Structure formats: C-alpha cells, structure tokens
C-alpha positions in Angstrom: 0.0 0.0 0.0 1.3 3.4 -0.9 1.1 5.3 2.4 2.3 8.6 0.9 -0.6 8.6 -1.6 -3.1 7.9 1.2 -1.7 10.7 3.4 -1.8 13.2 0.5 -5.4 12.2 -0.2 -6.4 12.6 3.4 -4.9 16.1 3.6 -6.7 17.2 0.5 -10.0 15.9 1.8 -9.4 17.7 5.1 -8.6 20.9 3.4 -11.8 20.7 1.4 -13.7 20.1 4.7 -12.0 22.9 6.6 -12.1 25.6 4.0 -15.9 26.0 4.1 -15.7 26.3 7.9 -13.2 29.1 7.9 -15.2 31.0 5.3 -18.3 30.8 7.5 -16.4 32.1 10.6 -15.1 35.2 8.7 -18.6 36.0 7.5 -20.0 35.6 11.1 -17.3 38.0 12.5 -18.0 40.6 9.9 -21.7 40.4 10.7 -21.1 41.0 14.5 -18.7 44.0 14.2 -21.3 46.6 13.2 -20.5 50.4 13.3 -22.2 52.0 16.4 -25.1 54.3 15.6 -24.9 58.0 16.1 -26.5 59.3 19.3 -27.9 62.8 19.8 -26.5 64.4 22.9 -26.0 67.9 24.4 -22.6 69.0 25.4 -21.0 71.7 27.5 -17.5 73.1 27.9 -15.4 72.6 31.0 -15.2 76.0 32.6 -12.8 77.6 35.0 -14.3 79.3 38.0 -13.4 80.5 41.5 -13.0 77.5 43.8 -16.1 77.0 46.0 -14.2 76.1 49.2 -16.5 76.7 52.1 -16.3 77.1 55.9 -19.1 76.8 58.4 -19.3 79.0 61.5 -21.8 78.6 64.3 -24.4 81.2 65.3 -27.5 81.7 67.4 -31.0 82.8 66.4 -31.9 86.0 68.2 -34.5 88.8 67.9 -33.4 92.1 66.2 -35.4 94.1 68.7 -34.5 93.2 72.3 -34.8 95.2 75.5 -33.7 94.8 79.1 -36.1 96.7 81.3 -34.4 98.2 84.4 -35.5 100.5 87.3 -34.2 104.1 87.3 -35.4 105.0 90.8 -35.7 103.3 94.2 -39.1 102.2 95.4 -41.4 99.3 95.9 -42.9 97.5 92.9 -46.7 97.8 93.2 -47.8 96.6 89.7 -46.3 94.0 87.4 -49.2 92.6 85.4 -47.2 90.3 83.2 -46.0 86.6 83.1 -43.4 84.9 81.0 -44.6 84.7 77.4 -47.0 87.5 77.7 -47.5 89.6 74.5 -47.4 93.3 75.0 -48.1 96.3 72.7 -45.9 99.4 72.5 -46.8 101.8 75.3 -48.5 99.1 77.5 -47.8 99.2 81.2 -45.0 96.9 82.3 -44.0 98.0 85.9 -45.3 100.6 88.4 -43.1 101.6 91.3 -44.3 103.4 94.4 -42.2 106.5 95.3 -44.1 108.9 97.5 -41.1 111.1 98.2 -40.8 111.8 94.5 -44.5 112.8 94.3 -44.0 115.1 97.2 -41.0 116.7 95.5 -43.2 117.4 92.5 -45.7 119.2 94.6 -43.0 121.2 96.3 -41.4 122.2 93.0 -44.7 123.1 91.5 -45.5 125.4 94.5 -42.1 127.1 94.3 -42.5 127.7 90.6 -45.9 129.3 91.1 -44.5 131.6 93.8 -41.5 132.6 91.6 -43.9 133.4 88.7 -46.1 135.6 91.0 -43.0 137.5 92.3 -41.8 138.1 88.8 -45.1 139.3 87.7 -45.3 141.8 90.6 -41.8 143.2 90.0 -42.6 143.6 86.3 -45.6 145.7 87.2 -43.6 147.8 89.8 -40.9 148.4 87.2 -43.4 149.9 84.8 -44.6 152.2 87.6 -41.0 153.1 88.5 -41.1 151.5 91.9 -38.6 148.6 91.1 -35.3 148.3 89.3 -34.3 146.4 86.2 -31.8 144.4 88.2 -34.4 143.2 90.6 -36.6 142.0 87.7 -33.6 140.2 86.1 -32.8 138.5 89.5 -36.4 137.2 89.8 -36.3 135.9 86.2 -33.3 133.8 87.1 -35.1 132.5 90.2 -38.1 131.6 88.0 -36.0 129.7 85.5 -34.4 127.7 88.4 -37.8 126.8 89.7 -39.0 125.7 86.3 -35.9 123.4 86.0 -36.5 121.9 89.4 -40.1 121.2 88.6 -39.2 119.6 85.3 -36.6 117.4 87.0 -39.0 116.2 89.7 -41.7 115.6 87.1 -39.3 113.5 85.0 -38.4 111.5 88.1 -42.1 110.8 88.8 -42.4 109.5 85.2 -39.8 106.9 86.0 -42.2 105.3 88.4 -44.2 104.0 85.4 -42.4 101.8 82.9 -44.1 101.1 79.5 -43.1 98.8 76.6 -40.7 100.4 74.2 -42.0 98.2 71.3 -44.5 95.4 70.7 -43.1 92.0 71.7 -43.1 89.1 74.1 -41.8 88.9 77.7 -38.9 86.4 77.7 -37.5 86.9 81.2 -38.9 88.1 84.5 -36.5 88.9 87.3 -38.8 90.8 89.8 -42.3 90.5 91.4 -44.8 92.7 93.1 -43.6 93.8 96.5 -39.9 93.7 95.6 -37.8 96.8 96.3 -36.4 98.2 93.1 -33.2 100.2 92.9 -31.5 102.1 90.1 -30.1 99.7 87.5 -31.9 96.7 88.8 -33.1 94.4 86.0 -36.9 93.8 86.1 -37.9 92.2 82.7 -36.5 91.3 79.3 -38.6 91.4 76.1 -38.1 90.6 72.5 -39.9 91.1 69.2 -39.9 87.6 67.6 -41.4 89.0 64.3 -38.0 90.1 63.2 -35.1 87.6 63.6 -31.4 87.4 62.9 -28.4 85.1 63.3 -25.5 86.3 65.5 -22.4 84.5 64.3 -18.7 84.8 65.4 -16.6 85.0 62.2 -12.9 84.2 62.3 -10.8 87.3 61.5 -9.2 85.5 58.4 -12.7 85.5 56.8 -14.0 88.8 58.1 -12.8 90.8 55.1 -14.8 88.5 52.8 -18.1 89.4 54.5 -19.9 92.6 53.5 -23.2 94.2 54.4 -25.8 93.0 51.9 -24.1 89.6 51.1 -26.3 86.6 50.9 -25.2 83.6 53.0 -26.6 80.1 53.4 -27.9 79.3 56.9 -28.9 75.9 58.3 -30.9 75.6 61.5 -30.9 71.9 62.5 -33.6 72.2 65.3 -36.1 73.6 62.8 -34.9 71.5 59.9 -34.5 74.6 57.8 -32.0 75.7 55.2 -32.4 79.3 54.1 -30.6 82.3 52.8 -29.9 85.3 55.1 -28.7 88.8 54.3 -25.7 90.3 56.2 -27.0 93.3 58.2 -24.1 94.2 60.4 -20.3 93.4 60.4 -18.1 94.4 63.3 -15.2 96.6 62.2 -12.7 94.8 64.4 -12.1 91.4 65.8 -11.9 90.4 69.5 -8.1 90.1 70.3 -8.8 87.1 72.6 -11.0 84.9 70.4 -9.8 86.4 67.0 -13.4 86.5 65.9 -15.9 89.3 65.2 -19.7 89.3 65.5 -21.7 89.4 62.3 -25.5 89.7 62.2 -27.5 88.1 59.4 -31.1 88.8 58.9 -33.3 85.8 58.2 -37.0 85.4 57.2 -39.4 84.5 60.0 -40.8 80.9 60.1 -43.2 79.0 62.3 -40.5 76.7 63.6 -38.0 79.3 64.3 -37.3 80.2 68.0 -35.0 82.6 69.7 -31.9 80.8 71.0 -31.8 78.1 68.3 -28.4 76.8 67.1 -27.5 77.8 63.5 -24.7 77.1 61.0 -23.6 79.8 58.5 -21.6 78.9 55.4 -18.9 81.2 54.2 -16.8 81.1 51.1 -13.1 80.4 51.9 -11.1 80.5 48.7 -10.3 82.7 45.7 -8.4 80.0 43.8 -9.5 78.9 40.3 -10.9 75.4 39.7 -12.5 73.5 36.9 -16.3 72.8 37.0 -18.7 70.8 34.9 -22.5 70.3 35.1 -23.4 67.6 37.6 -25.4 65.8 34.9 -22.2 65.1 33.0 -20.7 62.9 35.8 -21.4 59.2 35.8 -20.8 57.3 39.0 -19.6 53.7 38.7 -19.0 52.3 42.1 -16.1 54.3 43.5 -15.2 55.8 40.1 -16.5 59.0 38.5 -16.5 59.1 34.7 -17.5 61.5 31.9 -17.8 61.3 28.1 -15.5 63.7 26.4 -16.2 64.7 22.8 -13.2 64.2 20.5 -14.0 64.9 16.8 -17.7 64.0 17.4 -16.8 60.7 19.0 -17.6 59.9 22.7 -14.5 59.0 24.7 -15.0 57.7 28.3 -12.6 59.3 30.8 -11.9 58.8 34.5 -12.0 61.9 36.6 -11.6 63.0 40.2 -14.3 65.3 41.6 -14.5 67.7 44.5 -17.5 69.6 46.0 -20.9 69.8 44.4 -22.5 73.2 44.5 -25.6 74.6 42.7 -25.8 71.9 40.1 -22.0 72.0 39.2 -19.2 69.6 40.2 -15.6 70.7 40.9 -13.1 68.7 38.8 -9.8 68.0 40.6 -8.2 66.0 37.8 -8.9 64.3 34.5 -10.1 67.3 32.4 -8.7 70.4 30.8 -10.4 73.8 30.4 -12.5 74.1 27.2 -12.9 70.4 26.6 -16.5 69.4 25.7 -18.3 66.8 27.8 -21.7 65.2 27.3 -24.2 66.7 29.8 -27.4 65.1 28.3 -27.8 61.6 26.8 -24.7 60.1 28.4 -26.7 57.1 29.7 -27.0 55.8 26.1 -23.4 56.1 25.1 -20.5 53.6 24.7 -16.9 54.5 24.3 -16.1 55.3 20.7 -19.7 56.0 19.7 -20.4 58.7 17.1 -22.3 61.8 18.3 -24.8 64.2 17.0 -24.5 67.5 18.9 -27.7 69.2 19.9 -28.2 72.6 21.6 -29.1 72.8 25.3 
C-alpha cells in the first residue's frame, strides 16, 4: 500500500472540509462588528471658576429688637401685670413703682415755681410804675428759671415710676415680682420682638474681610430643619483680640418653627483660587469611580475623573479634564466608548 498517496489524499479531503468552515467564521465575525449608531447628545465646555471652598461658622437665632427693662429709681414694685410669654403692645404698662417722696418733691417744686412766677409778675408791674429796678426783675427771672428746671426734674423722676413697653413684643424673662424693692439699674424684665429675627455668628478674622453688608449667606438651623438664605445686616469693624473672631449679624425670614436661641450654621466662602467645573449631569458614578464622556471629533471617549465639592448643580473637577474640553451633559446614559455623536443645543 502506498502510504504517501493515502496521506496526501487525506490532507486534500481535510482541506476541502476545513475551508468552508473558515469562510463561514469570517462572515460571522463581519456580521457581529457593526458600526455604532450616532446618538444625539447635548454638550457643555469645561469652565474655570473661583473654587467653592466653604467654611461653616456657628451662630444663634436672636431677635433684632431686644430690651432689658431696668429700674431708674428706688421704690417698691406695686404693679407688674405680666407673666413669661405675655405679649405686649408698644406703650403698654410693664411695671409701676411706688415712690411717695418723688410725688412730694413734684408738689414742692410746683409750689415754688408758682411763687416765683407771682413774684416776677409783681416786680414787672412795679418796674413799669418806676417802683422797682431792672436788676431786681432780672434776678427774679433767674429764680423763676431755676424753679422751672426743678419742677421739670421732679416731674421726670415721677415719670420713672411707670415703665411702659418700648415696642410690641413678648416677655422672655422676669426677674422681679410685686412687692420687691427696686433700685436704680436693677433688672426687672426682658422682652423681644420675635417678628424680626437674625443670626448672630462669630466669624474668624481671616474670613472677616470677605463678608460685607448685603451679602447673601446660606444658613442651616438643625432644630427647625430649615436651610435658608440670610442677608448680612451688620459686620463688626474689628475682631476680638482674645478669640480672634468678630460678630456678624445676618437677617433671616421668620418661620413658624424658628425660635430665639436656636443653634445655626452659617456657610462662608473660603477661597479665591480657580478650579474646573462641569455640570453635575455630566458625571457618571460607577462604584467608587467618576466618569465623563469627552467629545473628540464628534466621538464619545470615556474618561476617568476625580471630583470635588458639588454646589448649585455644578461639580468641581480636581483632575482628568482640561479647560475648554467638551463633555456630554445630556444623553450620556445611552453612550458607549467610541460612539459617534450628533451634537444638539441645550
């Protein structure tokens, strides 16, 4: 048997059998590798902005109008018709102090003034008749003015026995009761107008120059579950040398859940450095990675980036992008790396 001939025939038959199989595999591969369809997307350029580095300082909710009511004379408290939480109107009676000696001084000063005026009137009449001198009349005019001043002083002291509300508000503290002996400077009541609120915050001196009257600052009040925007109303011109902070007052809108004394956090900008930002919708989160699709010659290219803070719908880009590059901000969920793009306007 010719083995060489048999082997040659077998190889020829195998080649015939294999060739059709290779041809079918090539055709199957060409059918699978189809060009990706073009996807319509919206794009936006990577912009360079001031870095939004922020610092939080603590503050306290307080009333803009506050008053500590104190006694200005000595005497016994005979009326104090208020309790804690009482609402009062401007001019309403808060405290009445009994001071009989002051009332007596008013009567005495009133009598002396009347006598001085009578004496002056008599001397004026006598001067016209030539029975008195000009110097005597001038002396009595001085005595009358002194009597008028004494009467005004005693009358003012008598007014101090009645204390009225300087504005409409609520009694927040009561330090005296009926029957107590009041003395000058003694605290009696404290009141506030809760219809007008502000935040008192202590701002570090390093940030003080970045805060100006009229600035809008984000404020968070945890107890009320509120985040709102306040307006800077007052900025201290100098910092406390001990704490290296300065008080700043921020007016806030009134809310039903806001109370005087609540804890607040105020957010301040802390940096003037430039950084790159893109729209938040451009960033795709995949596990611990952040990705974007960058447009290169109308082709989507997937790129890994590192992000920073998110603020107002924008994301800070720490690395992975350059200023001016175009990224997909709408339609990225449909894309694959290398896919052709049709650019639409936002």
